[in-house]
N, CA, C and O atoms as a Tinker XYZ file with bonds, in Angstrom:
   448  protein
     1  N     -7.895000  -12.404000  -23.691000    73     2
     2  CA    -7.908000  -11.416000  -24.727000    64     1     3
     3  C     -8.748000  -10.225000  -24.324000    63     2     4     5
     4  O     -8.541000   -9.618000  -23.273000    81     3
     5  N     -9.697000   -9.904000  -25.178000    73     3     6
     6  CA   -10.507000   -8.722000  -24.949000    64     5     7
     7  C    -11.355000   -8.783000  -23.688000    63     6     8     9
     8  O    -11.584000   -7.740000  -23.076000    81     7
     9  N    -11.838000   -9.965000  -23.264000    73     7    10
    10  CA   -12.585000   -9.978000  -22.002000    64     9    11
    11  C    -11.779000   -9.420000  -20.833000    63    10    12    13
    12  O    -12.350000   -8.852000  -19.901000    81    11
    13  N    -10.466000   -9.575000  -20.876000    73    11    14
    14  CA    -9.632000   -9.034000  -19.799000    64    13    15
    15  C     -9.767000   -7.519000  -19.705000    63    14    16    17
    16  O     -9.735000   -6.961000  -18.608000    81    15
    17  N     -9.915000   -6.863000  -20.827000    73    15    18
    18  CA   -10.071000   -5.403000  -20.811000    64    17    19
    19  C    -11.374000   -5.015000  -20.117000    63    18    20    21
    20  O    -11.414000   -4.054000  -19.349000    81    19
    21  N    -12.438000   -5.768000  -20.391000    73    19    22
    22  CA   -13.718000   -5.487000  -19.750000    64    21    23
    23  C    -13.653000   -5.766000  -18.246000    63    22    24    25
    24  O    -14.206000   -5.024000  -17.435000    81    23
    25  N    -12.976000   -6.837000  -17.905000    73    23    26
    26  CA   -12.813000   -7.166000  -16.480000    64    25    27
    27  C    -12.011000   -6.078000  -15.784000    63    26    28    29
    28  O    -12.374000   -5.633000  -14.695000    81    27
    29  N    -10.926000   -5.649000  -16.408000    73    27    30
    30  CA   -10.094000   -4.608000  -15.814000    64    29    31
    31  C    -10.904000   -3.331000  -15.604000    63    30    32    33
    32  O    -10.828000   -2.714000  -14.541000    81    31
    33  N    -11.667000   -2.941000  -16.601000    73    31    34
    34  CA   -12.477000   -1.719000  -16.495000    64    33    35
    35  C    -13.509000   -1.853000  -15.374000    63    34    36    37
    36  O    -13.731000   -0.913000  -14.611000    81    35
    37  N    -14.134000   -3.022000  -15.282000    73    35    38
    38  CA   -15.133000   -3.247000  -14.234000    64    37    39
    39  C    -14.495000   -3.192000  -12.849000    63    38    40    41
    40  O    -15.075000   -2.633000  -11.918000    81    39
    41  N    -13.305000   -3.768000  -12.711000    73    39    42
    42  CA   -12.627000   -3.730000  -11.416000    64    41    43
    43  C    -12.335000   -2.302000  -10.988000    63    42    44    45
    44  O    -12.537000   -1.944000   -9.828000    81    43
    45  N    -11.868000   -1.496000  -11.910000    73    43    46
    46  CA   -11.587000   -0.096000  -11.586000    64    45    47
    47  C    -12.878000    0.628000  -11.220000    63    46    48    49
    48  O    -12.911000    1.401000  -10.263000    81    47
    49  N    -13.935000    0.380000  -11.977000    73    47    50
    50  CA   -15.219000    1.036000  -11.694000    64    49    51
    51  C    -15.764000    0.643000  -10.328000    63    50    52    53
    52  O    -16.305000    1.482000   -9.607000    81    51
    53  N    -15.624000   -0.631000   -9.972000    73    51    54
    54  CA   -16.106000   -1.100000   -8.668000    64    53    55
    55  C    -15.236000   -0.553000   -7.558000    63    54    56    57
    56  O    -15.738000   -0.135000   -6.514000    81    55
    57  N    -13.931000   -0.554000   -7.780000    73    55    58
    58  CA   -13.001000    0.045000   -6.816000    64    57    59
    59  C    -12.738000   -0.766000   -5.562000    63    58    60    61
    60  O    -12.240000   -0.217000   -4.580000    81    59
    61  N    -13.051000   -2.033000   -5.561000    73    59    62
    62  CA   -12.842000   -2.884000   -4.392000    64    61    63
    63  C    -11.451000   -3.503000   -4.463000    63    62    64    65
    64  O    -11.232000   -4.451000   -5.218000    81    63
    65  N    -10.514000   -2.978000   -3.685000    73    63    66
    66  CA    -9.126000   -3.445000   -3.755000    64    65    67
    67  C     -8.942000   -4.847000   -3.185000    63    66    68    69
    68  O     -7.872000   -5.432000   -3.350000    81    67
    69  N     -9.941000   -5.398000   -2.528000    73    67    70
    70  CA    -9.794000   -6.749000   -1.978000    64    69    71
    71  C     -9.634000   -7.798000   -3.081000    63    70    72    73
    72  O     -9.183000   -8.910000   -2.809000    81    71
    73  N     -9.996000   -7.459000   -4.318000    73    71    74
    74  CA    -9.851000   -8.405000   -5.422000    64    73    75
    75  C     -8.441000   -8.414000   -6.015000    63    74    76    77
    76  O     -8.099000   -9.324000   -6.770000    81    75
    77  N     -7.636000   -7.433000   -5.690000    73    75    78
    78  CA    -6.329000   -7.304000   -6.336000    64    77    79
    79  C     -5.402000   -8.503000   -6.124000    63    78    80    81
    80  O     -4.734000   -8.904000   -7.077000    81    79
    81  N     -5.324000   -9.098000   -4.932000    73    79    82
    82  CA    -4.432000  -10.258000   -4.789000    64    81    83
    83  C     -4.751000  -11.398000   -5.756000    63    82    84    85
    84  O     -3.849000  -12.133000   -6.156000    81    83
    85  N     -5.996000  -11.551000   -6.129000    73    83    86
    86  CA    -6.386000  -12.621000   -7.045000    64    85    87
    87  C     -5.876000  -12.391000   -8.466000    63    86    88    89
    88  O     -5.896000  -13.313000   -9.281000    81    87
    89  N     -5.423000  -11.188000   -8.774000    73    87    90
    90  CA    -4.950000  -10.888000  -10.125000    64    89    91
    91  C     -3.514000  -11.330000  -10.375000    63    90    92    93
    92  O     -3.123000  -11.519000  -11.527000    81    91
    93  N     -2.715000  -11.499000   -9.312000    73    91    94
    94  CA    -1.301000  -11.805000   -9.506000    64    93    95
    95  C     -1.041000  -13.079000  -10.307000    63    94    96    97
    96  O     -0.161000  -13.065000  -11.168000    81    95
    97  N     -1.759000  -14.182000  -10.071000    73    95    98
    98  CA    -1.517000  -15.369000  -10.907000    64    97    99
    99  C     -1.808000  -15.111000  -12.388000    63    98   100   101
   100  O     -1.141000  -15.667000  -13.260000    81    99
   101  N     -2.793000  -14.278000  -12.664000    73    99   102
   102  CA    -3.129000  -13.970000  -14.058000    64   101   103
   103  C     -2.074000  -13.077000  -14.693000    63   102   104   105
   104  O     -1.800000  -13.190000  -15.887000    81   103
   105  N     -1.476000  -12.183000  -13.893000    73   103   106
   106  CA    -0.410000  -11.330000  -14.418000    64   105   107
   107  C      0.831000  -12.176000  -14.704000    63   106   108   109
   108  O      1.596000  -11.889000  -15.625000    81   107
   109  N      1.012000  -13.210000  -13.906000    73   107   110
   110  CA     2.183000  -14.068000  -14.088000    64   109   111
   111  C      2.020000  -15.013000  -15.279000    63   110   112   113
   112  O      2.960000  -15.201000  -16.052000    81   111
   113  N      0.846000  -15.605000  -15.431000    73   111   114
   114  CA     0.693000  -16.692000  -16.396000    64   113   115
   115  C     -0.396000  -16.488000  -17.441000    63   114   116   117
   116  O     -0.626000  -17.368000  -18.271000    81   115
   117  N     -1.062000  -15.352000  -17.414000    73   115   118
   118  CA    -2.136000  -15.120000  -18.376000    64   117   119
   119  C     -1.615000  -14.807000  -19.764000    63   118   120   121
   120  O     -0.408000  -14.700000  -19.981000    81   119
   121  N     -2.526000  -14.664000  -20.686000    73   119   122
   122  CA    -2.154000  -14.285000  -22.055000    64   121   123
   123  C     -1.561000  -12.879000  -22.044000    63   122   124   125
   124  O     -1.671000  -12.164000  -21.048000    81   123
   125  N     -0.948000  -12.491000  -23.123000    73   123   126
   126  CA    -0.352000  -11.158000  -23.229000    64   125   127
   127  C     -1.407000  -10.082000  -22.964000    63   126   128   129
   128  O     -1.159000   -9.144000  -22.207000    81   127
   129  N     -2.574000  -10.215000  -23.580000    73   127   130
   130  CA    -3.636000   -9.224000  -23.392000    64   129   131
   131  C     -4.118000   -9.193000  -21.948000    63   130   132   133
   132  O     -4.388000   -8.123000  -21.403000    81   131
   133  N     -4.224000  -10.353000  -21.336000    73   131   134
   134  CA    -4.672000  -10.421000  -19.944000    64   133   135
   135  C     -3.668000   -9.741000  -19.031000    63   134   136   137
   136  O     -4.042000   -8.928000  -18.185000    81   135
   137  N     -2.385000  -10.072000  -19.199000    73   135   138
   138  CA    -1.352000   -9.467000  -18.355000    64   137   139
   139  C     -1.323000   -7.955000  -18.537000    63   138   140   141
   140  O     -1.198000   -7.208000  -17.567000    81   139
   141  N     -1.438000   -7.513000  -19.770000    73   139   142
   142  CA    -1.397000   -6.083000  -20.065000    64   141   143
   143  C     -2.571000   -5.356000  -19.415000    63   142   144   145
   144  O     -2.391000   -4.323000  -18.769000    81   143
   145  N     -3.761000   -5.898000  -19.590000    73   143   146
   146  CA    -4.965000   -5.246000  -19.067000    64   145   147
   147  C     -4.988000   -5.230000  -17.548000    63   146   148   149
   148  O     -5.282000   -4.198000  -16.946000    81   147
   149  N     -4.684000   -6.353000  -16.923000    73   147   150
   150  CA    -4.822000   -6.444000  -15.474000    64   149   151
   151  C     -3.713000   -5.711000  -14.721000    63   150   152   153
   152  O     -3.959000   -5.182000  -13.638000    81   151
   153  N     -2.508000   -5.669000  -15.266000    73   151   154
   154  CA    -1.444000   -4.906000  -14.604000    64   153   155
   155  C     -1.818000   -3.432000  -14.532000    63   154   156   157
   156  O     -1.460000   -2.742000  -13.577000    81   155
   157  N     -2.529000   -2.955000  -15.528000    73   155   158
   158  CA    -2.932000   -1.550000  -15.554000    64   157   159
   159  C     -3.957000   -1.166000  -14.518000    63   158   160   161
   160  O     -4.188000    0.020000  -14.283000    81   159
   161  N     -4.578000   -2.149000  -13.893000    73   159   162
   162  CA    -5.586000   -1.895000  -12.869000    64   161   163
   163  C     -4.939000   -1.340000  -11.593000    63   162   164   165
   164  O     -5.511000   -0.477000  -10.928000    81   163
   165  N     -3.765000   -1.833000  -11.265000    73   163   166
   166  CA    -3.160000   -1.524000   -9.969000    64   165   167
   167  C     -2.932000   -0.029000   -9.714000    63   166   168   169
   168  O     -3.352000    0.458000   -8.664000    81   167
   169  N     -2.291000    0.724000  -10.616000    73   167   170
   170  CA    -2.075000    2.126000  -10.289000    64   169   171
   171  C     -3.365000    2.941000  -10.207000    63   170   172   173
   172  O     -3.397000    4.007000   -9.591000    81   171
   173  N     -4.412000    2.438000  -10.824000    73   171   174
   174  CA    -5.691000    3.141000  -10.779000    64   173   175
   175  C     -6.447000    2.880000   -9.474000    63   174   176   177
   176  O     -7.345000    3.641000   -9.114000    81   175
   177  N     -6.087000    1.811000   -8.770000    73   175   178
   178  CA    -6.876000    1.407000   -7.605000    64   177   179
   179  C     -6.154000    1.535000   -6.272000    63   178   180   181
   180  O     -6.809000    1.740000   -5.249000    81   179
   181  N     -4.839000    1.422000   -6.245000    73   179   182
   182  CA    -4.142000    1.358000   -4.961000    64   181   183
   183  C     -3.996000    2.733000   -4.315000    63   182   184   185
   184  O     -4.069000    3.773000   -4.971000    81   183
   185  N     -3.788000    2.690000   -3.011000    73   183   186
   186  CA    -3.500000    3.902000   -2.238000    64   185   187
   187  C     -2.552000    3.492000   -1.118000    63   186   188   189
   188  O     -2.138000    2.336000   -1.037000    81   187
   189  N     -2.216000    4.430000   -0.271000    73   187   190
   190  CA    -1.297000    4.149000    0.837000    64   189   191
   191  C     -1.803000    3.038000    1.749000    63   190   192   193
   192  O     -1.002000    2.380000    2.413000    81   191
   193  N     -3.096000    2.818000    1.794000    73   191   194
   194  CA    -3.668000    1.791000    2.667000    64   193   195
   195  C     -3.412000    0.372000    2.159000    63   194   196   197
   196  O     -3.693000   -0.595000    2.867000    81   195
   197  N     -2.889000    0.238000    0.957000    73   195   198
   198  CA    -2.726000   -1.085000    0.353000    64   197   199
   199  C     -1.318000   -1.656000    0.530000    63   198   200   201
   200  O     -0.805000   -2.333000   -0.361000    81   199
   201  N     -0.702000   -1.386000    1.663000    73   199   202
   202  CA     0.661000   -1.862000    1.941000    64   201   203
   203  C      0.767000   -3.389000    1.917000    63   202   204   205
   204  O      1.838000   -3.925000    1.631000    81   203
   205  N     -0.303000   -4.080000    2.205000    73   203   206
   206  CA    -0.269000   -5.548000    2.200000    64   205   207
   207  C      0.043000   -6.098000    0.807000    63   206   208   209
   208  O      0.498000   -7.235000    0.687000    81   207
   209  N     -0.188000   -5.325000   -0.228000    73   207   210
   210  CA     0.076000   -5.770000   -1.592000    64   209   211
   211  C      1.542000   -5.620000   -2.004000    63   210   212   213
   212  O      1.954000   -6.170000   -3.026000    81   211
   213  N      2.326000   -4.890000   -1.228000    73   211   214
   214  CA     3.696000   -4.570000   -1.632000    64   213   215
   215  C      4.533000   -5.815000   -1.933000    63   214   216   217
   216  O      5.175000   -5.847000   -2.983000    81   215
   217  N      4.567000   -6.838000   -1.079000    73   215   218
   218  CA     5.383000   -8.008000   -1.424000    64   217   219
   219  C      4.970000   -8.664000   -2.747000    63   218   220   221
   220  O      5.825000   -9.088000   -3.524000    81   219
   221  N      3.674000   -8.746000   -2.996000    73   219   222
   222  CA     3.206000   -9.353000   -4.244000    64   221   223
   223  C      3.534000   -8.474000   -5.451000    63   222   224   225
   224  O      3.882000   -8.986000   -6.516000    81   223
   225  N      3.425000   -7.156000   -5.290000    73   223   226
   226  CA     3.775000   -6.256000   -6.386000    64   225   227
   227  C      5.261000   -6.345000   -6.705000    63   226   228   229
   228  O      5.651000   -6.344000   -7.873000    81   227
   229  N      6.088000   -6.423000   -5.670000    73   227   230
   230  CA     7.528000   -6.548000   -5.877000    64   229   231
   231  C      7.835000   -7.849000   -6.614000    63   230   232   233
   232  O      8.623000   -7.861000   -7.560000    81   231
   233  N      7.215000   -8.935000   -6.183000    73   231   234
   234  CA     7.423000  -10.221000   -6.859000    64   233   235
   235  C      6.955000  -10.161000   -8.311000    63   234   236   237
   236  O      7.596000  -10.719000   -9.201000    81   235
   237  N      5.834000   -9.482000   -8.541000    73   235   238
   238  CA     5.283000   -9.392000   -9.896000    64   237   239
   239  C      6.201000   -8.620000  -10.837000    63   238   240   241
   240  O      6.127000   -8.810000  -12.051000    81   239
   241  N      7.060000   -7.759000  -10.314000    73   239   242
   242  CA     8.015000   -7.060000  -11.177000    64   241   243
   243  C      8.900000   -8.061000  -11.913000    63   242   244   245
   244  O      9.283000   -7.829000  -13.060000    81   243
   245  N      9.224000   -9.171000  -11.256000    73   243   246
   246  CA    10.071000  -10.192000  -11.865000    64   245   247
   247  C      9.363000  -10.978000  -12.959000    63   246   248   249
   248  O     10.017000  -11.663000  -13.746000    81   247
   249  N      8.037000  -10.892000  -13.022000    73   247   250
   250  CA     7.301000  -11.567000  -14.083000    64   249   251
   251  C      7.522000  -10.856000  -15.418000    63   250   252   253
   252  O      7.284000  -11.421000  -16.486000    81   251
   253  N      7.974000   -9.624000  -15.334000    73   251   254
   254  CA     8.184000   -8.781000  -16.510000    64   253   255
   255  C      6.932000   -8.686000  -17.377000    63   254   256   257
   256  O      6.974000   -8.965000  -18.576000    81   255
   257  N      5.820000   -8.291000  -16.761000    73   255   258
   258  CA     4.623000   -8.111000  -17.589000    64   257   259
   259  C      4.845000   -6.952000  -18.551000    63   258   260   261
   260  O      5.710000   -6.107000  -18.322000    81   259
   261  N      4.082000   -6.913000  -19.603000    73   259   262
   262  CA     4.252000   -5.845000  -20.590000    64   261   263
   263  C      4.061000   -4.469000  -19.961000    63   262   264   265
   264  O      4.577000   -3.477000  -20.476000    81   263
   265  N      3.341000   -4.402000  -18.877000    73   263   266
   266  CA     3.089000   -3.106000  -18.237000    64   265   267
   267  C      3.768000   -3.044000  -16.883000    63   266   268   269
   268  O      3.147000   -2.689000  -15.881000    81   267
   269  N      5.038000   -3.388000  -16.860000    73   267   270
   270  CA     5.782000   -3.322000  -15.606000    64   269   271
   271  C      5.726000   -1.907000  -15.046000    63   270   272   273
   272  O      5.775000   -1.722000  -13.830000    81   271
   273  N      5.625000   -0.912000  -15.914000    73   271   274
   274  CA     5.551000    0.475000  -15.434000    64   273   275
   275  C      4.298000    0.708000  -14.598000    63   274   276   277
   276  O      4.304000    1.554000  -13.704000    81   275
   277  N      3.233000   -0.024000  -14.872000    73   275   278
   278  CA     2.010000    0.118000  -14.086000    64   277   279
   279  C      2.232000   -0.405000  -12.667000    63   278   280   281
   280  O      1.750000    0.187000  -11.702000    81   279
   281  N      2.958000   -1.507000  -12.545000    73   279   282
   282  CA     3.256000   -2.048000  -11.217000    64   281   283
   283  C      4.195000   -1.112000  -10.457000    63   282   284   285
   284  O      4.043000   -0.914000   -9.251000    81   283
   285  N      5.164000   -0.540000  -11.167000    73   283   286
   286  CA     6.086000    0.419000  -10.549000    64   285   287
   287  C      5.312000    1.638000  -10.064000    63   286   288   289
   288  O      5.550000    2.131000   -8.961000    81   287
   289  N      4.394000    2.121000  -10.879000    73   287   290
   290  CA     3.576000    3.274000  -10.487000    64   289   291
   291  C      2.735000    2.943000   -9.254000    63   290   292   293
   292  O      2.590000    3.773000   -8.356000    81   291
   293  N      2.184000    1.738000   -9.215000    73   291   294
   294  CA     1.381000    1.328000   -8.059000    64   293   295
   295  C      2.230000    1.323000   -6.794000    63   294   296   297
   296  O      1.785000    1.797000   -5.749000    81   295
   297  N      3.446000    0.793000   -6.877000    73   295   298
   298  CA     4.332000    0.793000   -5.713000    64   297   299
   299  C      4.650000    2.217000   -5.276000    63   298   300   301
   300  O      4.710000    2.498000   -4.079000    81   299
   301  N      4.853000    3.106000   -6.221000    73   299   302
   302  CA     5.102000    4.507000   -5.884000    64   301   303
   303  C      3.919000    5.157000   -5.191000    63   302   304   305
   304  O      4.095000    5.953000   -4.269000    81   303
   305  N      2.715000    4.823000   -5.630000    73   303   306
   306  CA     1.516000    5.389000   -5.002000    64   305   307
   307  C      1.338000    4.888000   -3.577000    63   306   308   309
   308  O      0.901000    5.633000   -2.699000    81   307
   309  N      1.679000    3.623000   -3.350000    73   307   310
   310  CA     1.564000    3.076000   -2.001000    64   309   311
   311  C      2.615000    3.708000   -1.098000    63   310   312   313
   312  O      2.339000    4.033000    0.057000    81   311
   313  N      3.816000    3.879000   -1.629000    73   311   314
   314  CA     4.860000    4.587000   -0.896000    64   313   315
   315  C      5.489000    3.812000    0.242000    63   314   316   317
   316  O      5.936000    4.412000    1.220000    81   315
   317  N      5.534000    2.510000    0.143000    73   315   318
   318  CA     6.110000    1.686000    1.194000    64   317   319
   319  C      7.627000    1.604000    0.996000    63   318   320   321
   320  O      8.084000    1.331000   -0.113000    81   319
   321  N      8.416000    1.837000    2.055000    73   319   322
   322  CA     9.874000    1.800000    1.913000    64   321   323
   323  C     10.429000    0.450000    1.473000    63   322   324   325
   324  O     11.554000    0.390000    0.974000    81   323
   325  N      9.680000   -0.628000    1.640000    73   323   326
   326  CA    10.149000   -1.945000    1.182000    64   325   327
   327  C     10.346000   -1.976000   -0.332000    63   326   328   329
   328  O     11.071000   -2.828000   -0.845000    81   327
   329  N      9.715000   -1.066000   -1.040000    73   327   330
   330  CA     9.796000   -1.059000   -2.503000    64   329   331
   331  C     11.017000   -0.308000   -3.023000    63   330   332   333
   332  O     11.349000   -0.430000   -4.202000    81   331
   333  N     11.684000    0.453000   -2.189000    73   331   334
   334  CA    12.779000    1.292000   -2.670000    64   333   335
   335  C     13.889000    0.459000   -3.307000    63   334   336   337
   336  O     14.343000    0.778000   -4.406000    81   335
   337  N     14.330000   -0.596000   -2.638000    73   335   338
   338  CA    15.386000   -1.437000   -3.203000    64   337   339
   339  C     15.014000   -2.049000   -4.539000    63   338   340   341
   340  O     15.748000   -1.882000   -5.514000    81   339
   341  N     13.883000   -2.759000   -4.611000    73   339   342
   342  CA    13.479000   -3.349000   -5.898000    64   341   343
   343  C     13.272000   -2.312000   -7.005000    63   342   344   345
   344  O     13.504000   -2.599000   -8.179000    81   343
   345  N     12.841000   -1.121000   -6.633000    73   343   346
   346  CA    12.624000   -0.089000   -7.642000    64   345   347
   347  C     13.930000    0.550000   -8.097000    63   346   348   349
   348  O     13.953000    1.278000   -9.089000    81   347
   349  N     15.008000    0.284000   -7.383000    73   347   350
   350  CA    16.300000    0.847000   -7.752000    64   349   351
   351  C     16.967000    0.068000   -8.883000    63   350   352   353
   352  O     18.006000    0.483000   -9.397000    81   351
   353  N     16.379000   -1.045000   -9.266000    73   351   354
   354  CA    16.942000   -1.848000  -10.367000    64   353   355
   355  C     17.012000   -1.015000  -11.642000    63   354   356   357
   356  O     16.354000    0.017000  -11.770000    81   355
   357  N     17.805000   -1.476000  -12.554000    73   355   358
   358  CA    17.972000   -0.787000  -13.829000    64   357   359
   359  C     16.792000   -1.118000  -14.746000    63   358   360   361
   360  O     16.904000   -1.962000  -15.635000    81   359
   361  N     15.674000   -0.452000  -14.522000    73   359   362
   362  CA    14.477000   -0.694000  -15.329000    64   361   363
   363  C     14.664000   -0.098000  -16.706000    63   362   364   365
   364  O     15.466000    0.817000  -16.896000    81   363
   365  N     13.925000   -0.616000  -17.656000    73   363   366
   366  CA    14.030000   -0.128000  -19.035000    64   365   367
   367  C     13.676000    1.347000  -19.125000    63   366   368   369
   368  O     14.166000    2.047000  -20.011000    81   367
   369  N     12.847000    1.821000  -18.235000    73   367   370
   370  CA    12.521000    3.246000  -18.211000    64   369   371
   371  C     12.912000    3.768000  -16.838000    63   370   372   373
   372  O     12.102000    3.779000  -15.911000    81   371
   373  N     14.155000    4.198000  -16.717000    73   371   374
   374  CA    14.688000    4.618000  -15.426000    64   373   375
   375  C     13.879000    5.753000  -14.815000    63   374   376   377
   376  O     13.774000    5.842000  -13.592000    81   375
   377  N     13.311000    6.612000  -15.632000    73   375   378
   378  CA    12.541000    7.743000  -15.128000    64   377   379
   379  C     11.361000    7.275000  -14.284000    63   378   380   381
   380  O     11.054000    7.883000  -13.259000    81   379
   381  N     10.706000    6.217000  -14.700000    73   379   382
   382  CA     9.575000    5.683000  -13.932000    64   381   383
   383  C     10.060000    5.191000  -12.578000    63   382   384   385
   384  O      9.453000    5.499000  -11.552000    81   383
   385  N     11.146000    4.429000  -12.566000    73   383   386
   386  CA    11.694000    3.931000  -11.312000    64   385   387
   387  C     12.107000    5.052000  -10.385000    63   386   388   389
   388  O     11.849000    4.988000   -9.183000    81   387
   389  N     12.748000    6.082000  -10.924000    73   387   390
   390  CA    13.169000    7.216000  -10.102000    64   389   391
   391  C     11.960000    7.920000   -9.489000    63   390   392   393
   392  O     11.995000    8.331000   -8.329000    81   391
   393  N     10.902000    8.055000  -10.266000    73   391   394
   394  CA     9.686000    8.704000   -9.764000    64   393   395
   395  C      9.083000    7.899000   -8.619000    63   394   396   397
   396  O      8.679000    8.461000   -7.601000    81   395
   397  N      9.024000    6.600000   -8.789000    73   395   398
   398  CA     8.444000    5.752000   -7.749000    64   397   399
   399  C      9.308000    5.751000   -6.492000    63   398   400   401
   400  O      8.780000    5.771000   -5.380000    81   399
   401  N     10.629000    5.729000   -6.654000    73   399   402
   402  CA    11.528000    5.777000   -5.497000    64   401   403
   403  C     11.346000    7.085000   -4.750000    63   402   404   405
   404  O     11.268000    7.092000   -3.521000    81   403
   405  N     11.279000    8.190000   -5.476000    73   403   406
   406  CA    11.093000    9.492000   -4.838000    64   405   407
   407  C      9.783000    9.533000   -4.061000    63   406   408   409
   408  O      9.730000   10.074000   -2.957000    81   407
   409  N      8.730000    8.966000   -4.633000    73   407   410
   410  CA     7.431000    8.952000   -3.946000    64   409   411
   411  C      7.509000    8.123000   -2.676000    63   410   412   413
   412  O      6.992000    8.533000   -1.637000    81   411
   413  N      8.149000    6.960000   -2.748000    73   411   414
   414  CA     8.259000    6.096000   -1.573000    64   413   415
   415  C      9.084000    6.766000   -0.478000    63   414   416   417
   416  O      8.718000    6.710000    0.696000    81   415
   417  N     10.189000    7.396000   -0.854000    73   415   418
   418  CA    11.032000    8.069000    0.147000    64   417   419
   419  C     10.294000    9.243000    0.774000    63   418   420   421
   420  O     10.380000    9.448000    1.985000    81   419
   421  N      9.576000   10.011000   -0.023000    73   419   422
   422  CA     8.846000   11.156000    0.503000    64   421   423
   423  C      7.776000   10.723000    1.483000    63   422   424   425
   424  O      7.596000   11.356000    2.524000    81   423
   425  N      7.074000    9.670000    1.170000    73   423   426
   426  CA     6.023000    9.192000    2.075000    64   425   427
   427  C      6.606000    8.627000    3.354000    63   426   428   429
   428  O      6.008000    8.751000    4.423000    81   427
   429  N      7.770000    8.006000    3.249000    73   427   430
   430  CA     8.439000    7.492000    4.454000    64   429   431
   431  C      8.846000    8.643000    5.366000    63   430   432   433
   432  O      8.666000    8.573000    6.582000    81   431
   433  N      9.396000    9.705000    4.773000    73   431   434
   434  CA     9.828000   10.863000    5.555000    64   433   435
   435  C      8.645000   11.571000    6.209000    63   434   436   437
   436  O      8.772000   12.081000    7.322000    81   435
   437  N      7.508000   11.608000    5.539000    73   435   438
   438  CA     6.311000   12.223000    6.116000    64   437   439
   439  C      5.884000   11.520000    7.390000    63   438   440   441
   440  O      5.401000   12.154000    8.328000    81   439
   441  N      6.062000   10.218000    7.419000    73   439   442
   442  CA     5.609000    9.420000    8.564000    64   441   443
   443  C      6.579000    9.481000    9.735000    63   442   444   445
   444  O      6.209000    9.147000   10.861000    81   443
   445  N      7.821000    9.904000    9.483000    73   443   446
   446  CA     8.822000    9.933000   10.554000    64   445   447
   447  C      8.710000   11.165000   11.407000    63   446   448
   448  O      9.482000   11.335000   12.350000    81   447
């Protein structure tokens, strides 16, 4: 419940992305409040250097957390081309998916 919000805020304040993999089980099986709070941490913390998280973020999309848009935004910020296919799905908010796909494609083109 509410402790998840405090934990999420503390994680963002600390800014240590090494803790992010430990959040996936909680996003999958935690309470509604826990899933909502912790999914929101990802777009605030990730950067292009966090490519190792991409497979877990893609898998977490299938959990359908209440804040799936936060996971989509995180994938867009990372910009890994592996996310383009999964982000092409018919998400409830297509605009978010399109934005993340555009970000991933642009970052891929920059590197080529």
